[in-house]
FIKOLZA-1660 file (N, C-alpha, C; in steps of 0.1 Angstrom, whole numbers, plus 5000, padded with zeros to 4 digits):
% residues 177
   i   px   py   pz ch aa at
   1 5046 5074 4720  A  M  N
   1 5049 5065 4729  A  M CA
   1 5038 5064 4739  A  M  C
   2 5034 5049 4741  A  S  N
   2 5022 5047 4750  A  S CA
   2 5024 5048 4764  A  S  C
   3 5015 5054 4771  A  R  N
   3 5019 5057 4787  A  R CA
   3 5015 5043 4793  A  R  C
   4 5023 5041 4805  A  K  N
   4 5022 5028 4813  A  K CA
   4 5011 5031 4823  A  K  C
   5 5003 5019 4823  A  R  N
   5 4991 5023 4835  A  R CA
   5 4996 5020 4850  A  R  C
   6 4995 5030 4856  A  L  N
   6 4999 5031 4872  A  L CA
   6 4989 5032 4882  A  L  C
   7 4989 5023 4892  A  A  N
   7 4980 5022 4904  A  A CA
   7 4983 5023 4915  A  A  C
   8 4981 5032 4923  A  T  N
   8 4985 5031 4939  A  T CA
   8 4971 5028 4948  A  T  C
   9 4977 5017 4958  A  V  N
   9 4965 5012 4968  A  V CA
   9 4970 5016 4983  A  V  C
  10 4962 5017 4988  A  W  N
  10 4963 5020 5004  A  W CA
  10 4956 5007 5011  A  W  C
  11 4964 4999 5018  A  L  N
  11 4959 4988 5026  A  L CA
  11 4958 4997 5041  A  L  C
  12 4965 4987 5050  A  D  N
  12 4963 4990 5064  A  D CA
  12 4979 4999 5066  A  D  C
  13 4977 5012 5066  A  G  N
  13 4990 5021 5069  A  G CA
  13 4985 5035 5070  A  G  C
  14 4992 5044 5073  A  C  N
  14 4988 5059 5076  A  C CA
  14 4987 5069 5064  A  C  C
  15 4989 5065 5052  A  S  N
  15 4989 5072 5042  A  S CA
  15 5001 5080 5039  A  S  C
  16 5011 5081 5048  A  G  N
  16 5025 5084 5045  A  G CA
  16 5031 5083 5033  A  G  C
  17 5030 5070 5027  A  C  N
  17 5037 5069 5016  A  C CA
  17 5028 5077 5004  A  C  C
  18 5016 5077 5004  A  H  N
  18 5008 5085 4994  A  H CA
  18 5011 5099 4994  A  H  C
  19 5014 5102 5008  A  M  N
  19 5018 5118 5011  A  M CA
  19 5030 5120 5005  A  M  C
  20 5041 5111 5004  A  S  N
  20 5055 5111 4998  A  S CA
  20 5052 5112 4983  A  S  C
  21 5043 5103 4979  A  F  N
  21 5041 5102 4962  A  F CA
  21 5037 5116 4957  A  F  C
  22 5028 5125 4966  A  L  N
  22 5025 5137 4962  A  L CA
  22 5035 5146 4962  A  L  C
  23 5044 5146 4973  A  D  N
  23 5054 5153 4974  A  D CA
  23 5065 5153 4963  A  D  C
  24 5062 5145 4952  A  I  N
  24 5070 5145 4941  A  I CA
  24 5069 5159 4934  A  I  C
  25 5057 5166 4938  A  D  N
  25 5054 5178 4933  A  D CA
  25 5051 5179 4918  A  D  C
  26 5059 5190 4913  A  E  N
  26 5059 5193 4897  A  E CA
  26 5062 5181 4888  A  E  C
  27 5073 5173 4895  A  R  N
  27 5076 5160 4889  A  R CA
  27 5063 5151 4883  A  R  C
  28 5054 5151 4892  A  L  N
  28 5042 5145 4887  A  L CA
  28 5037 5148 4872  A  L  C
  29 5039 5160 4868  A  L  N
  29 5036 5163 4855  A  L CA
  29 5044 5156 4845  A  L  C
  30 5060 5156 4849  A  D  N
  30 5068 5149 4841  A  D CA
  30 5063 5133 4841  A  D  C
  31 5061 5125 4853  A  L  N
  31 5055 5114 4852  A  L CA
  31 5042 5111 4843  A  L  C
  32 5034 5122 4844  A  A  N
  32 5021 5122 4837  A  A CA
  32 5023 5119 4821  A  A  C
  33 5033 5123 4815  A  E  N
  33 5036 5122 4803  A  E CA
  33 5041 5106 4799  A  E  C
  34 5046 5098 4810  A  S  N
  34 5048 5084 4808  A  S CA
  34 5036 5075 4814  A  S  C
  35 5028 5081 4824  A  V  N
  35 5018 5072 4830  A  V CA
  35 5006 5076 4830  A  V  C
  36 4997 5069 4831  A  E  N
  36 4981 5072 4831  A  E CA
  36 4978 5065 4848  A  E  C
  37 4974 5074 4857  A  L  N
  37 4970 5070 4868  A  L CA
  37 4958 5063 4866  A  L  C
  38 4955 5051 4870  A  V  N
  38 4940 5044 4865  A  V CA
  38 4933 5039 4878  A  V  C
  39 4941 5041 4889  A  Y  N
  39 4932 5038 4902  A  Y CA
  39 4942 5041 4914  A  Y  C
  40 4935 5046 4923  A  S  N
  40 4944 5052 4934  A  S CA
  40 4934 5059 4945  A  S  C
  41 4939 5061 4958  A  P  N
  41 4928 5069 4966  A  P CA
  41 4928 5082 4963  A  P  C
  42 4936 5086 4954  A  L  N
  42 4937 5100 4948  A  L CA
  42 4927 5102 4937  A  L  C
  43 4921 5091 4931  A  V  N
  43 4912 5093 4919  A  V CA
  43 4896 5089 4923  A  V  C
  44 4889 5090 4917  A  D  N
  44 4873 5084 4920  A  D CA
  44 4871 5071 4916  A  D  C
  45 4879 5064 4908  A  R  N
  45 4878 5050 4904  A  R CA
  45 4875 5040 4916  A  R  C
  46 4865 5032 4918  A  K  N
  46 4861 5025 4926  A  K CA
  46 4867 5008 4926  A  K  C
  47 4867 5005 4911  A  D  N
  47 4873 4991 4909  A  D CA
  47 4884 4991 4903  A  D  C
  48 4891 4982 4904  A  F  N
  48 4905 4979 4901  A  F CA
  48 4905 4973 4886  A  F  C
  49 4913 4981 4878  A  P  N
  49 4912 4978 4864  A  P CA
  49 4919 4963 4862  A  P  C
  50 4914 4959 4849  A  D  N
  50 4918 4945 4846  A  D CA
  50 4933 4943 4842  A  D  C
  51 4938 4954 4840  A  S  N
  51 4953 4955 4834  A  S CA
  51 4961 4967 4838  A  S  C
  52 4969 4964 4849  A  V  N
  52 4979 4976 4851  A  V CA
  52 4994 4973 4851  A  V  C
  53 4999 4983 4845  A  D  N
  53 5016 4977 4844  A  D CA
  53 5023 4978 4857  A  D  C
  54 5022 4990 4866  A  I  N
  54 5030 4990 4877  A  I CA
  54 5018 4995 4888  A  I  C
  55 5019 4987 4901  A  T  N
  55 5010 4991 4911  A  T CA
  55 5018 4992 4924  A  T  C
  56 5018 5004 4929  A  L  N
  56 5021 5006 4942  A  L CA
  56 5014 5004 4955  A  L  C
  57 5018 4993 4963  A  I  N
  57 5010 4992 4975  A  I CA
  57 5015 4996 4989  A  I  C
  58 5007 5004 4994  A  E  N
  58 5012 5009 5007  A  E CA
  58 5001 5003 5018  A  E  C
  59 5011 5000 5029  A  G  N
  59 5002 4995 5041  A  G CA
  59 5002 4979 5040  A  G  C
  60 5000 4973 5053  A  A  N
  60 5001 4957 5056  A  A CA
  60 4986 4951 5051  A  A  C
  61 4986 4939 5053  A  V  N
  61 4975 4932 5049  A  V CA
  61 4969 4928 5064  A  V  C
  62 4961 4934 5066  A  S  N
  62 4952 4933 5082  A  S CA
  62 4939 4928 5082  A  S  C
  63 4931 4927 5071  A  S  N
  63 4917 4921 5072  A  S CA
  63 4916 4912 5059  A  S  C
  64 4904 4906 5062  A  E  N
  64 4900 4898 5050  A  E CA
  64 4897 4904 5037  A  E  C
  65 4892 4917 5040  A  G  N
  65 4894 4927 5028  A  G CA
  65 4903 4931 5020  A  G  C
  66 4914 4930 5028  A  D  N
  66 4928 4935 5024  A  D CA
  66 4933 4923 5016  A  D  C
  67 4930 4911 5022  A  L  N
  67 4938 4899 5017  A  L CA
  67 4932 4897 5002  A  L  C
  68 4916 4898 5001  A  A  N
  68 4911 4896 4989  A  A CA
  68 4915 4907 4977  A  A  C
  69 4916 4920 4987  A  K  N
  69 4921 4930 4974  A  K CA
  69 4935 4929 4968  A  K  C
  70 4943 4926 4978  A  I  N
  70 4957 4922 4973  A  I CA
  70 4959 4912 4964  A  I  C
  71 4950 4899 4967  A  K  N
  71 4953 4887 4955  A  K CA
  71 4946 4892 4944  A  K  C
  72 4935 4900 4943  A  H  N
  72 4929 4905 4931  A  H CA
  72 4941 4913 4924  A  H  C
  73 4946 4923 4930  A  I  N
  73 4955 4934 4925  A  I CA
  73 4967 4927 4919  A  I  C
  74 4971 4916 4925  A  R  N
  74 4983 4908 4920  A  R CA
  74 4980 4902 4906  A  R  C
  75 4967 4898 4905  A  A  N
  75 4963 4890 4894  A  A CA
  75 4962 4900 4882  A  A  C
  76 4961 4912 4886  A  H  N
  76 4959 4923 4873  A  H CA
  76 4969 4933 4873  A  H  C
  77 4981 4930 4879  A  S  N
  77 4992 4940 4878  A  S CA
  77 5006 4931 4873  A  S  C
  78 5011 4938 4865  A  T  N
  78 5023 4933 4857  A  T CA
  78 5036 4934 4869  A  T  C
  79 5037 4945 4876  A  L  N
  79 5046 4948 4884  A  L CA
  79 5041 4953 4899  A  L  C
  80 5043 4947 4909  A  L  N
  80 5038 4950 4922  A  L CA
  80 5048 4955 4932  A  L  C
  81 5046 4967 4936  A  V  N
  81 5059 4973 4943  A  V CA
  81 5055 4975 4958  A  V  C
  82 5058 4969 4967  A  S  N
  82 5057 4971 4983  A  S CA
  82 5064 4985 4985  A  S  C
  83 5054 4994 4989  A  L  N
  83 5058 5009 4990  A  L CA
  83 5059 5011 5005  A  L  C
  84 5071 5013 5011  A  G  N
  84 5070 5018 5026  A  G CA
  84 5070 5006 5034  A  G  C
  85 5077 5008 5046  A  D  N
  85 5079 4998 5059  A  D CA
  85 5066 4990 5060  A  D  C
  86 5054 4994 5062  A  C  N
  86 5042 4986 5064  A  C CA
  86 5038 4975 5055  A  C  C
  87 5042 4978 5041  A  A  N
  87 5041 4970 5029  A  A CA
  87 5051 4960 5030  A  A  C
  88 5062 4965 5034  A  V  N
  88 5074 4955 5033  A  V CA
  88 5079 4946 5046  A  V  C
  89 5072 4950 5059  A  T  N
  89 5076 4943 5070  A  T CA
  89 5063 4942 5078  A  T  C
  90 5053 4948 5076  A  G  N
  90 5041 4948 5085  A  G CA
  90 5042 4961 5095  A  G  C
  91 5053 4968 5097  A  N  N
  91 5056 4976 5107  A  N CA
  91 5047 4981 5117  A  N  C
  92 5041 4992 5119  A  V  N
  92 5032 4998 5128  A  V CA
  92 5020 4988 5129  A  V  C
  93 5013 4987 5119  A  P  N
  93 5000 4976 5122  A  P CA
  93 5003 4962 5126  A  P  C
  94 5017 4956 5124  A  S  N
  94 5019 4944 5129  A  S CA
  94 5021 4943 5142  A  S  C
  95 5021 4955 5149  A  L  N
  95 5022 4957 5164  A  L CA
  95 5009 4949 5172  A  L  C
  96 4999 4948 5165  A  R  N
  96 4989 4943 5170  A  R CA
  96 4989 4928 5169  A  R  C
  97 4998 4922 5165  A  N  N
  97 5000 4906 5166  A  N CA
  97 5005 4902 5176  A  N  C
  98 5006 4910 5188  A  T  N
  98 5010 4905 5201  A  T CA
  98 4997 4901 5209  A  T  C
  99 4986 4907 5205  A  I  N
  99 4973 4904 5212  A  I CA
  99 4965 4897 5200  A  I  C
 100 4953 4893 5205  A  S  N
 100 4943 4886 5200  A  S CA
 100 4934 4895 5194  A  S  C
 101 4927 4893 5182  A  T  N
 101 4919 4901 5174  A  T CA
 101 4905 4902 5182  A  T  C
 102 4902 4893 5190  A  E  N
 102 4890 4895 5199  A  E CA
 102 4894 4908 5209  A  E  C
 103 4906 4909 5216  A  S  N
 103 4908 4918 5225  A  S CA
 103 4910 4930 5216  A  S  C
 104 4915 4934 5206  A  V  N
 104 4915 4946 5196  A  V CA
 104 4901 4950 5196  A  V  C
 105 4891 4942 5191  A  L  N
 105 4877 4945 5187  A  L CA
 105 4872 4949 5200  A  L  C
 106 4874 4942 5212  A  R  N
 106 4867 4946 5225  A  R CA
 106 4873 4960 5229  A  R  C
 107 4885 4963 5229  A  R  N
 107 4889 4976 5232  A  R CA
 107 4884 4986 5223  A  R  C
 108 4883 4986 5209  A  V  N
 108 4882 4997 5200  A  V CA
 108 4867 4999 5201  A  V  C
 109 4858 4986 5199  A  Y  N
 109 4844 4991 5199  A  Y CA
 109 4834 4989 5211  A  Y  C
 110 4840 4980 5220  A  L  N
 110 4831 4978 5232  A  L CA
 110 4837 4986 5246  A  L  C
 111 4846 4994 5246  A  D  N
 111 4849 5001 5259  A  D CA
 111 4838 5007 5264  A  D  C
 112 4835 5006 5277  A  P  N
 112 4823 5013 5282  A  P CA
 112 4823 5027 5282  A  P  C
 113 4835 5035 5279  A  A  N
 113 4834 5048 5276  A  A CA
 113 4829 5054 5264  A  A  C
 114 4826 5046 5256  A  L  N
 114 4823 5049 5242  A  L CA
 114 4808 5053 5242  A  L  C
 115 4802 5060 5234  A  Y  N
 115 4788 5065 5235  A  Y CA
 115 4779 5054 5233  A  Y  C
 116 4782 5046 5221  A  N  N
 116 4772 5035 5217  A  N CA
 116 4781 5023 5215  A  N  C
 117 4787 5015 5225  A  P  N
 117 4797 5006 5220  A  P CA
 117 4791 4993 5216  A  P  C
 118 4794 4990 5202  A  Q  N
 118 4789 4978 5197  A  Q CA
 118 4798 4973 5186  A  Q  C
 119 4800 4963 5183  A  L  N
 119 4809 4954 5175  A  L CA
 119 4806 4959 5159  A  L  C
 120 4815 4961 5150  A  P  N
 120 4810 4966 5136  A  P CA
 120 4801 4955 5130  A  P  C
 121 4793 4961 5118  A  G  N
 121 4786 4951 5112  A  G CA
 121 4794 4945 5099  A  G  C
 122 4787 4941 5089  A  A  N
 122 4791 4936 5075  A  A CA
 122 4799 4945 5068  A  A  C
 123 4798 4959 5072  A  D  N
 123 4804 4968 5064  A  D CA
 123 4820 4971 5068  A  D  C
 124 4824 4963 5078  A  V  N
 124 4838 4966 5082  A  V CA
 124 4843 4950 5081  A  V  C
 125 4853 4948 5072  A  P  N
 125 4860 4936 5070  A  P CA
 125 4864 4929 5083  A  P  C
 126 4862 4914 5086  A  P  N
 126 4869 4911 5097  A  P CA
 126 4885 4910 5097  A  P  C
 127 4889 4912 5108  A  L  N
 127 4905 4914 5110  A  L CA
 127 4910 4898 5108  A  L  C
 128 4922 4897 5103  A  L  N
 128 4929 4885 5101  A  L CA
 128 4936 4883 5115  A  L  C
 129 4942 4870 5120  A  A  N
 129 4944 4867 5130  A  A CA
 129 4958 4874 5132  A  A  C
 130 4968 4877 5123  A  Q  N
 130 4981 4884 5120  A  Q CA
 130 4980 4892 5109  A  Q  C
 131 4985 4905 5114  A  V  N
 131 4988 4914 5101  A  V CA
 131 5000 4910 5095  A  V  C
 132 5000 4910 5080  A  R  N
 132 5012 4905 5073  A  R CA
 132 5017 4914 5063  A  R  C
 133 5030 4912 5062  A  P  N
 133 5036 4921 5050  A  P CA
 133 5029 4916 5036  A  P  C
 134 5030 4925 5027  A  V  N
 134 5024 4921 5013  A  V CA
 134 5031 4907 5007  A  V  C
 135 5045 4906 5008  A  H  N
 135 5052 4895 5001  A  H CA
 135 5047 4883 5010  A  H  C
 136 5040 4881 5020  A  S  N
 136 5037 4870 5027  A  S CA
 136 5024 4863 5022  A  S  C
 137 5020 4874 5013  A  V  N
 137 5005 4868 5008  A  V CA
 137 5007 4868 4991  A  V  C
 138 5014 4875 4984  A  V  N
 138 5015 4876 4971  A  V CA
 138 5028 4877 4966  A  V  C
 139 5030 4875 4956  A  H  N
 139 5046 4878 4949  A  H CA
 139 5046 4894 4949  A  H  C
 140 5058 4899 4952  A  V  N
 140 5062 4911 4952  A  V CA
 140 5075 4913 4942  A  V  C
 141 5073 4923 4933  A  D  N
 141 5084 4924 4925  A  D CA
 141 5098 4934 4929  A  D  C
 142 5093 4945 4935  A  V  N
 142 5102 4955 4939  A  V CA
 142 5099 4960 4953  A  V  C
 143 5107 4962 4963  A  Y  N
 143 5104 4965 4975  A  Y CA
 143 5112 4980 4979  A  Y  C
 144 5104 4989 4982  A  I  N
 144 5107 5004 4987  A  I CA
 144 5107 5003 5002  A  I  C
 145 5118 5002 5007  A  P  N
 145 5114 5005 5024  A  P CA
 145 5117 5021 5026  A  P  C
 146 5112 5022 5038  A  G  N
 146 5112 5038 5043  A  G CA
 146 5099 5039 5052  A  G  C
 147 5098 5048 5060  A  C  N
 147 5085 5052 5067  A  C CA
 147 5085 5065 5068  A  C  C
 148 5079 5073 5058  A  P  N
 148 5077 5068 5046  A  P CA
 148 5089 5067 5037  A  P  C
 149 5090 5063 5025  A  P  N
 149 5101 5066 5015  A  P CA
 149 5100 5079 5010  A  P  C
 150 5112 5084 5009  A  S  N
 150 5109 5100 5004  A  S CA
 150 5105 5101 4992  A  S  C
 151 5102 5113 4987  A  S  N
 151 5096 5115 4974  A  S CA
 151 5108 5113 4961  A  S  C
 152 5120 5115 4966  A  E  N
 152 5130 5115 4957  A  E CA
 152 5133 5099 4955  A  E  C
 153 5129 5090 4963  A  T  N
 153 5131 5076 4960  A  T CA
 153 5120 5071 4953  A  T  C
 154 5108 5076 4957  A  I  N
 154 5096 5071 4951  A  I CA
 154 5096 5075 4933  A  I  C
 155 5103 5086 4933  A  F  N
 155 5104 5092 4920  A  F CA
 155 5115 5084 4911  A  F  C
 156 5125 5081 4921  A  Y  N
 156 5136 5074 4911  A  Y CA
 156 5131 5060 4909  A  Y  C
 157 5123 5054 4919  A  A  N
 157 5118 5040 4914  A  A CA
 157 5108 5038 4903  A  A  C
 158 5101 5048 4903  A  L  N
 158 5092 5051 4891  A  L CA
 158 5098 5052 4878  A  L  C
 159 5109 5061 4878  A  T  N
 159 5116 5061 4863  A  T CA
 159 5123 5052 4861  A  T  C
 160 5130 5044 4870  A  E  N
 160 5137 5032 4867  A  E CA
 160 5128 5023 4862  A  E  C
 161 5115 5021 4868  A  L  N
 161 5106 5011 4863  A  L CA
 161 5100 5011 4849  A  L  C
 162 5097 5026 4848  A  L  N
 162 5093 5028 4835  A  L CA
 162 5104 5029 4824  A  L  C
 163 5116 5030 4826  A  A  N
 163 5128 5028 4818  A  A CA
 163 5130 5012 4815  A  A  C
 164 5123 5003 4822  A  G  N
 164 5125 4990 4820  A  G CA
 164 5136 4984 4830  A  G  C
 165 5138 4991 4840  A  R  N
 165 5153 4987 4849  A  R CA
 165 5146 4983 4862  A  R  C
 166 5152 4976 4870  A  K  N
 166 5147 4974 4884  A  K CA
 166 5157 4984 4894  A  K  C
 167 5150 4991 4901  A  P  N
 167 5158 5001 4909  A  P CA
 167 5166 4995 4918  A  P  C
 168 5180 5000 4920  A  D  N
 168 5188 4997 4930  A  D CA
 168 5189 5006 4940  A  D  C
 169 5185 5004 4952  A  F  N
 169 5182 5013 4962  A  F CA
 169 5194 5017 4971  A  F  C
 170 5205 5009 4968  A  T  N
 170 5215 5011 4977  A  T CA
 170 5220 5026 4981  A  T  C
 171 5221 5029 4993  A  G  N
 171 5223 5045 4997  A  G CA
 171 5212 5052 4994  A  G  C
 172 5199 5048 4990  A  K  N
 172 5187 5057 4986  A  K CA
 172 5179 5057 4997  A  K  C
 173 5178 5047 5002  A  T  N
 173 5167 5045 5014  A  T CA
 173 5172 5035 5025  A  T  C
 174 5163 5034 5034  A  R  N
 174 5166 5025 5047  A  R CA
 174 5151 5024 5053  A  R  C
 175 5151 5014 5062  A  F  N
 175 5138 5009 5068  A  F CA
 175 5138 5022 5081  A  F  C
 176 5126 5028 5083  A  G  N
 176 5124 5039 5092  A  G CA
 176 5128 5051 5087  A  G  C
 177 5132 5053 5075  A  A  N
 177 5137 5066 5069  A  A CA
 177 5133 5068 5056  A  A  C
% end
């Protein structure tokens, strides 16, 4: 049996979803029989592969860099999964939507109490005017709510997807838990 190509991506979020993914613990070895982890913040690869079967996206779309990345990832992924409340709804990162990006940048980078206040250079992607959930930018195939979703829920979702089924999360997860 050929293994499916799996990627995990971290946009604007806290990494809690990736921590839950790692909390699958020894069952990761079971998954390794069915998947090849081809891209992730957990591995060293820097470029997103041309063809991925399942991509788990953690975090919201907050910057021009996130926007370009998610569009590229969607174009190269068969199934795209919004993993966690930030990817599904924008959650905590979207709290900045009530204030202007200029105000955010001024507060974070130009506060007089900082040692060397200055705006970031070209190495920091410009912020979007609004933080957006992944589905508002690209098509999403599966939504896994939770902040973060439990390792049980993530393992269930992956095993269902690997079996060719769309997971039913009824009674398995909810927003914020």
